[in-house]
N, CA, C and O atoms as CSV, one atom per row, in Angstrom:
chain,resi,resn,atom,element,x,y,z
A,1,MET,N,N,-14.170,69.683,-52.061
A,1,MET,CA,C,-14.771,70.466,-50.995
A,1,MET,C,C,-13.824,71.619,-50.665
A,1,MET,O,O,-12.616,71.416,-50.538
A,2,SER,N,N,-14.362,72.807,-50.529
A,2,SER,CA,C,-13.540,73.990,-50.251
A,2,SER,C,C,-13.226,74.082,-48.758
A,2,SER,O,O,-13.839,73.405,-47.933
A,3,PHE,N,N,-12.263,74.931,-48.438
A,3,PHE,CA,C,-11.898,75.161,-47.042
A,3,PHE,C,C,-13.097,75.649,-46.245
A,3,PHE,O,O,-13.326,75.190,-45.126
A,4,ILE,N,N,-13.853,76.563,-46.803
A,4,ILE,CA,C,-15.026,77.114,-46.105
A,4,ILE,C,C,-16.036,76.009,-45.811
A,4,ILE,O,O,-16.625,75.978,-44.731
A,5,GLU,N,N,-16.237,75.107,-46.763
A,5,GLU,CA,C,-17.171,74.002,-46.546
A,5,GLU,C,C,-16.662,73.054,-45.461
A,5,GLU,O,O,-17.431,72.587,-44.620
A,6,ILE,N,N,-15.367,72.779,-45.491
A,6,ILE,CA,C,-14.775,71.904,-44.471
A,6,ILE,C,C,-14.920,72.541,-43.089
A,6,ILE,O,O,-15.286,71.875,-42.120
A,7,GLU,N,N,-14.626,73.840,-43.016
A,7,GLU,CA,C,-14.747,74.544,-41.736
A,7,GLU,C,C,-16.189,74.520,-41.239
A,7,GLU,O,O,-16.436,74.282,-40.057
A,8,ARG,N,N,-17.119,74.761,-42.117
A,8,ARG,CA,C,-18.541,74.747,-41.743
A,8,ARG,C,C,-18.934,73.374,-41.207
A,8,ARG,O,O,-19.605,73.273,-40.180
A,9,GLU,N,N,-18.518,72.325,-41.898
A,9,GLU,CA,C,-18.821,70.961,-41.456
A,9,GLU,C,C,-18.177,70.676,-40.097
A,9,GLU,O,O,-18.801,70.072,-39.225
A,10,ALA,N,N,-16.939,71.108,-39.924
A,10,ALA,CA,C,-16.234,70.868,-38.659
A,10,ALA,C,C,-16.919,71.592,-37.504
A,10,ALA,O,O,-17.055,71.035,-36.415
A,11,ARG,N,N,-17.350,72.823,-37.736
A,11,ARG,CA,C,-18.025,73.590,-36.687
A,11,ARG,C,C,-19.362,72.978,-36.296
A,11,ARG,O,O,-19.841,73.194,-35.183
A,12,ALA,N,N,-19.963,72.226,-37.192
A,12,ALA,CA,C,-21.252,71.603,-36.910
A,12,ALA,C,C,-21.118,70.317,-36.089
A,12,ALA,O,O,-22.116,69.785,-35.601
A,13,LEU,N,N,-19.898,69.823,-35.936
A,13,LEU,CA,C,-19.687,68.591,-35.164
A,13,LEU,C,C,-19.934,68.835,-33.683
A,13,LEU,O,O,-19.774,69.957,-33.204
A,14,PRO,N,N,-20.322,67.798,-32.957
A,14,PRO,CA,C,-20.428,67.924,-31.500
A,14,PRO,C,C,-19.046,68.223,-30.906
A,14,PRO,O,O,-18.022,67.917,-31.517
A,15,ASN,N,N,-19.029,68.816,-29.724
A,15,ASN,CA,C,-17.765,69.222,-29.089
A,15,ASN,C,C,-16.734,68.101,-29.052
A,15,ASN,O,O,-15.572,68.318,-29.393
A,16,ARG,N,N,-17.143,66.918,-28.644
A,16,ARG,CA,C,-16.198,65.799,-28.514
A,16,ARG,C,C,-15.548,65.458,-29.851
A,16,ARG,O,O,-14.345,65.207,-29.912
A,17,LYS,N,N,-16.338,65.449,-30.916
A,17,LYS,CA,C,-15.785,65.123,-32.230
A,17,LYS,C,C,-14.908,66.263,-32.760
A,17,LYS,O,O,-13.897,66.012,-33.416
A,18,ARG,N,N,-15.292,67.517,-32.475
A,18,ARG,CA,C,-14.439,68.653,-32.869
A,18,ARG,C,C,-13.103,68.575,-32.161
A,18,ARG,O,O,-12.061,68.815,-32.770
A,19,ALA,N,N,-13.125,68.240,-30.871
A,19,ALA,CA,C,-11.884,68.115,-30.101
A,19,ALA,C,C,-11.009,67.001,-30.680
A,19,ALA,O,O,-9.793,67.162,-30.791
A,20,ALA,N,N,-11.615,65.889,-31.042
A,20,ALA,CA,C,-10.861,64.783,-31.638
A,20,ALA,C,C,-10.256,65.200,-32.972
A,20,ALA,O,O,-9.124,64.833,-33.287
A,21,LEU,N,N,-11.004,65.961,-33.749
A,21,LEU,CA,C,-10.505,66.447,-35.028
A,21,LEU,C,C,-9.312,67.386,-34.834
A,21,LEU,O,O,-8.304,67.280,-35.532
A,22,VAL,N,N,-9.444,68.295,-33.888
A,22,VAL,CA,C,-8.354,69.234,-33.605
A,22,VAL,C,C,-7.106,68.471,-33.175
A,22,VAL,O,O,-6.005,68.754,-33.646
A,23,THR,N,N,-7.281,67.508,-32.284
A,23,THR,CA,C,-6.155,66.707,-31.810
A,23,THR,C,C,-5.483,65.973,-32.967
A,23,THR,O,O,-4.256,65.936,-33.062
A,24,ALA,N,N,-6.288,65.398,-33.834
A,24,ALA,CA,C,-5.739,64.675,-34.983
A,24,ALA,C,C,-4.981,65.617,-35.908
A,24,ALA,O,O,-3.909,65.267,-36.402
A,25,LEU,N,N,-5.524,66.805,-36.149
A,25,LEU,CA,C,-4.862,67.757,-37.037
A,25,LEU,C,C,-3.577,68.302,-36.423
A,25,LEU,O,O,-2.573,68.455,-37.119
A,26,LEU,N,N,-3.601,68.596,-35.125
A,26,LEU,CA,C,-2.395,69.082,-34.466
A,26,LEU,C,C,-1.275,68.046,-34.532
A,26,LEU,O,O,-0.098,68.397,-34.617
A,27,GLY,N,N,-1.648,66.782,-34.492
A,27,GLY,CA,C,-0.661,65.720,-34.570
A,27,GLY,C,C,0.037,65.622,-35.915
A,27,GLY,O,O,1.043,64.924,-36.045
A,28,THR,N,N,-0.489,66.316,-36.917
A,28,THR,CA,C,0.137,66.268,-38.243
A,28,THR,C,C,1.246,67.308,-38.413
A,28,THR,O,O,1.998,67.264,-39.387
A,29,PHE,N,N,1.347,68.247,-37.459
A,29,PHE,CA,C,2.406,69.255,-37.546
A,29,PHE,C,C,3.729,68.650,-37.097
A,29,PHE,O,O,3.750,67.786,-36.220
A,30,PRO,N,N,4.834,69.099,-37.692
A,30,PRO,CA,C,6.135,68.608,-37.232
A,30,PRO,C,C,6.438,69.144,-35.838
A,30,PRO,O,O,5.932,70.194,-35.441
A,31,ASN,N,N,7.264,68.417,-35.107
A,31,ASN,CA,C,7.669,68.885,-33.786
A,31,ASN,C,C,8.484,70.164,-33.923
A,31,ASN,O,O,9.278,70.295,-34.854
A,32,PRO,N,N,8.295,71.108,-33.005
A,32,PRO,CA,C,9.083,72.331,-33.072
A,32,PRO,C,C,10.554,72.019,-32.796
A,32,PRO,O,O,10.877,71.066,-32.086
A,33,ASP,N,N,11.422,72.822,-33.359
A,33,ASP,CA,C,12.856,72.642,-33.140
A,33,ASP,C,C,13.222,73.192,-31.776
A,33,ASP,O,O,13.469,74.388,-31.624
A,34,THR,N,N,13.256,72.321,-30.795
A,34,THR,CA,C,13.659,72.719,-29.455
A,34,THR,C,C,14.699,71.739,-28.960
A,34,THR,O,O,14.714,70.570,-29.345
A,35,ASP,N,N,15.542,72.223,-28.123
A,35,ASP,CA,C,16.545,71.349,-27.539
A,35,ASP,C,C,16.387,71.303,-26.024
A,35,ASP,O,O,17.352,71.057,-25.300
A,36,VAL,N,N,15.175,71.538,-25.553
A,36,VAL,CA,C,14.890,71.519,-24.122
A,36,VAL,C,C,14.118,70.244,-23.807
A,36,VAL,O,O,13.021,70.020,-24.318
A,37,SER,N,N,14.710,69.420,-22.959
A,37,SER,CA,C,14.077,68.152,-22.597
A,37,SER,C,C,13.091,68.349,-21.453
A,37,SER,O,O,13.084,69.382,-20.784
A,38,ASP,N,N,12.267,67.342,-21.249
A,38,ASP,CA,C,11.348,67.368,-20.114
A,38,ASP,C,C,12.117,67.438,-18.800
A,38,ASP,O,O,11.682,68.091,-17.852
A,39,ALA,N,N,13.276,66.753,-18.750
A,39,ALA,CA,C,14.100,66.768,-17.539
A,39,ALA,C,C,14.604,68.179,-17.248
A,39,ALA,O,O,14.650,68.600,-16.092
A,40,GLU,N,N,14.981,68.905,-18.292
A,40,GLU,CA,C,15.449,70.284,-18.124
A,40,GLU,C,C,14.320,71.170,-17.611
A,40,GLU,O,O,14.535,72.002,-16.730
A,41,ILE,N,N,13.149,70.998,-18.145
A,41,ILE,CA,C,11.996,71.785,-17.700
A,41,ILE,C,C,11.702,71.500,-16.229
A,41,ILE,O,O,11.477,72.427,-15.451
A,42,LEU,N,N,11.701,70.236,-15.846
A,42,LEU,CA,C,11.462,69.864,-14.453
A,42,LEU,C,C,12.522,70.458,-13.533
A,42,LEU,O,O,12.206,70.977,-12.462
A,43,SER,N,N,13.776,70.379,-13.954
A,43,SER,CA,C,14.874,70.928,-13.153
A,43,SER,C,C,14.713,72.431,-12.951
A,43,SER,O,O,14.895,72.935,-11.842
A,44,ARG,N,N,14.377,73.132,-14.001
A,44,ARG,CA,C,14.205,74.587,-13.896
A,44,ARG,C,C,12.997,74.944,-13.035
A,44,ARG,O,O,13.030,75.920,-12.286
A,45,ASP,N,N,11.935,74.154,-13.143
A,45,ASP,CA,C,10.759,74.387,-12.308
A,45,ASP,C,C,11.105,74.191,-10.831
A,45,ASP,O,O,10.662,74.958,-9.976
A,46,GLN,N,N,11.895,73.164,-10.541
A,46,GLN,CA,C,12.310,72.914,-9.161
A,46,GLN,C,C,13.193,74.049,-8.638
A,46,GLN,O,O,13.067,74.446,-7.479
A,47,GLU,N,N,14.086,74.572,-9.484
A,47,GLU,CA,C,14.918,75.715,-9.089
A,47,GLU,C,C,14.055,76.921,-8.742
A,47,GLU,O,O,14.296,77.607,-7.749
A,48,LEU,N,N,13.068,77.164,-9.556
A,48,LEU,CA,C,12.167,78.294,-9.333
A,48,LEU,C,C,11.392,78.116,-8.033
A,48,LEU,O,O,11.294,79.042,-7.227
A,49,GLU,N,N,10.843,76.922,-7.835
A,49,GLU,CA,C,10.073,76.646,-6.625
A,49,GLU,C,C,10.936,76.759,-5.368
A,49,GLU,O,O,10.451,77.183,-4.319
A,50,ALA,N,N,12.211,76.380,-5.468
A,50,ALA,CA,C,13.111,76.416,-4.319
A,50,ALA,C,C,13.656,77.820,-4.055
A,50,ALA,O,O,14.314,78.055,-3.042
A,51,GLY,N,N,13.382,78.743,-4.962
A,51,GLY,CA,C,13.858,80.107,-4.783
A,51,GLY,C,C,15.278,80.323,-5.259
A,51,GLY,O,O,15.865,81.375,-5.005
A,52,GLY,N,N,15.837,79.345,-5.943
A,52,GLY,CA,C,17.210,79.463,-6.451
A,52,GLY,C,C,17.344,80.450,-7.598
A,52,GLY,O,O,18.423,80.990,-7.840
A,53,VAL,N,N,16.266,80.676,-8.287
A,53,VAL,CA,C,16.244,81.638,-9.388
A,53,VAL,C,C,14.953,82.442,-9.297
A,53,VAL,O,O,13.995,82.024,-8.648
A,54,GLY,N,N,14.938,83.582,-9.941
A,54,GLY,CA,C,13.739,84.416,-9.939
A,54,GLY,C,C,12.970,84.281,-11.236
A,54,GLY,O,O,13.537,83.951,-12.278
A,55,ALA,N,N,11.693,84.536,-11.165
A,55,ALA,CA,C,10.833,84.493,-12.347
A,55,ALA,C,C,10.992,85.780,-13.145
A,55,ALA,O,O,11.389,86.812,-12.605
A,56,ILE,N,N,10.682,85.709,-14.422
A,56,ILE,CA,C,10.649,86.903,-15.264
A,56,ILE,C,C,9.232,87.073,-15.794
A,56,ILE,O,O,8.453,86.121,-15.833
A,57,SER,N,N,8.913,88.280,-16.197
A,57,SER,CA,C,7.578,88.545,-16.731
A,57,SER,C,C,7.445,87.956,-18.134
A,57,SER,O,O,8.437,87.637,-18.790
A,58,HIS,N,N,6.208,87.822,-18.571
A,58,HIS,CA,C,5.959,87.342,-19.932
A,58,HIS,C,C,6.591,88.287,-20.950
A,58,HIS,O,O,7.177,87.841,-21.936
A,59,ALA,N,N,6.472,89.580,-20.712
A,59,ALA,CA,C,7.043,90.569,-21.630
A,59,ALA,C,C,8.561,90.398,-21.734
A,59,ALA,O,O,9.120,90.490,-22.826
A,60,GLU,N,N,9.225,90.152,-20.609
A,60,GLU,CA,C,10.673,89.939,-20.624
A,60,GLU,C,C,11.025,88.656,-21.360
A,60,GLU,O,O,12.000,88.614,-22.110
A,61,PHE,N,N,10.238,87.615,-21.149
A,61,PHE,CA,C,10.452,86.357,-21.859
A,61,PHE,C,C,10.365,86.569,-23.372
A,61,PHE,O,O,11.242,86.132,-24.117
A,62,VAL,N,N,9.307,87.238,-23.817
A,62,VAL,CA,C,9.119,87.496,-25.246
A,62,VAL,C,C,10.285,88.319,-25.784
A,62,VAL,O,O,10.794,88.035,-26.868
A,63,HIS,N,N,10.705,89.321,-25.049
A,63,HIS,CA,C,11.827,90.164,-25.456
A,63,HIS,C,C,13.090,89.321,-25.649
A,63,HIS,O,O,13.792,89.471,-26.649
A,64,ARG,N,N,13.374,88.448,-24.704
A,64,ARG,CA,C,14.583,87.609,-24.781
A,64,ARG,C,C,14.506,86.644,-25.949
A,64,ARG,O,O,15.500,86.420,-26.639
A,65,VAL,N,N,13.329,86.070,-26.175
A,65,VAL,CA,C,13.176,85.141,-27.313
A,65,VAL,C,C,13.410,85.897,-28.619
A,65,VAL,O,O,14.104,85.400,-29.507
A,66,GLU,N,N,12.840,87.089,-28.742
A,66,GLU,CA,C,13.023,87.872,-29.959
A,66,GLU,C,C,14.490,88.226,-30.167
A,66,GLU,O,O,14.975,88.199,-31.298
A,67,GLN,N,N,15.199,88.556,-29.103
A,67,GLN,CA,C,16.627,88.862,-29.214
A,67,GLN,C,C,17.402,87.633,-29.701
A,67,GLN,O,O,18.272,87.742,-30.564
A,68,THR,N,N,17.079,86.476,-29.143
A,68,THR,CA,C,17.764,85.252,-29.510
A,68,THR,C,C,17.513,84.914,-30.975
A,68,THR,O,O,18.427,84.466,-31.666
A,69,ARG,N,N,16.305,85.118,-31.453
A,69,ARG,CA,C,15.971,84.784,-32.842
A,69,ARG,C,C,16.646,85.719,-33.836
A,69,ARG,O,O,16.850,85.346,-34.991
A,70,ARG,N,N,16.990,86.914,-33.410
A,70,ARG,CA,C,17.657,87.864,-34.320
A,70,ARG,C,C,19.115,87.495,-34.563
A,70,ARG,O,O,19.720,87.961,-35.529
A,71,ARG,N,N,19.680,86.669,-33.703
A,71,ARG,CA,C,21.112,86.306,-33.834
A,71,ARG,C,C,21.354,85.407,-34.983
A,71,ARG,O,O,22.494,85.013,-35.229
């Protein structure tokens, strides 16, 4: 079966089954290489909510990530 045929069959599935298929397929990807734990994310969110740090724009975030990846 070709990719186009598989895609056509998948698109014909009811929403619930398509969602289950997507979830199953996403689960086959390897975890991204990150060193940020859930605890770190929670801590940073609490800092932001408490006003201890300021938010940055999405554009600034993307810029910083791109700079980091160039190193």
